N, C-alpha and C positions, 0 to 999 in steps of 0.2 A: 163270523172272517175270522176270533180271535184263534181262537182253538184253531182254529189251522193253521195261523202264525206264528202261535206257541209251538204246534206237535211239528213246523217246520212239511207242511204238503205239500205237493205240488198239485195244485189243484185248479181251478178253474172254476169258481162260483159266480154266480151273477142273479142279485136281487129281483124279479121282477117288480117294474117300477108303479105296472098297474094292475088290480084284480087280473086274475084269466080262469075264467068259469073250463074250459077243454084249453091242454096245450097240445101244441105239436110233437112231431117223431122225435124230433132232434132235443126236449127238453123233456130231465128228469123229476116229474112229481111226485117229492117227498111228503107233502099234504095229508096221506094218510099210511104212510110208513111207518108209525111207534102208532102202539096203544098198549097204554099201561096197565090197563085189565087185564088179567089175567086169562080168562075166556077168549078175549075179541083178540088175543096175541097171532101173529101167523111168525110160519119155520122163514128165518132166509138159507133160503140154500146156495144164497154165493158169500156166508160170513159163518167160521167156526171161529167163536170166542177158542182163543190158546191161552194156555194159564200161565197167570204171575205169579209171585208171592203177593198175598193178601194177606190186613194189618186178624183178622181171625179163623186165618186159610184152617188153621191146629185145633179149631173146634167146629168147623162147621165145612169144610171141604174147602174149595178151588167153586164161587159162584158166578158163573159168570153174568156179563150184564148188569153191572152194578151202573155204573156211570163211568162218564169221559173221564173224566177226575179223580174218583176212583184209580183208576188205570196210569194216569196222570201222578196222581202223590202217587204211588208204589211202587210205580218203578223209573222215576223220573224222566232222561231221554233218549231212553231204553219204551218208551208209548211209542212212539212211529213206525217202530220196527217189529213191536209186538201187532200192530193193526195191519204194517202190512201184512205177515206172515200169517192173519187170520182169513182173510181174502181168499178165496178158494176160485 
C-alpha cells in the first residue's frame, strides 16, 4: 500500500483476511502474476512500458520492467504519469 500512496494512485486494493484457494469473478488474483525466472515469464498484453531516463541507459539502452523503485528514483513525481501511459 505504501507504493500506492507514494504514487498517489486512485485504486482500491483490499487484501484478503484469510487464504482463498479459489477467487470469485470480481476479484483479480495476482498470486501468479509475477515470474522472476525468464523462462517462466508471460507477456502482459495490457502493459507496454514507456521509456524513461535510466542511470546506465547510455551503456545498455532502455531496460524495461526493472522495478518500481528504479522508476521512482529515476523519474520522481512523474512515475505515476509514466505508469498511466504504459497501460494499454
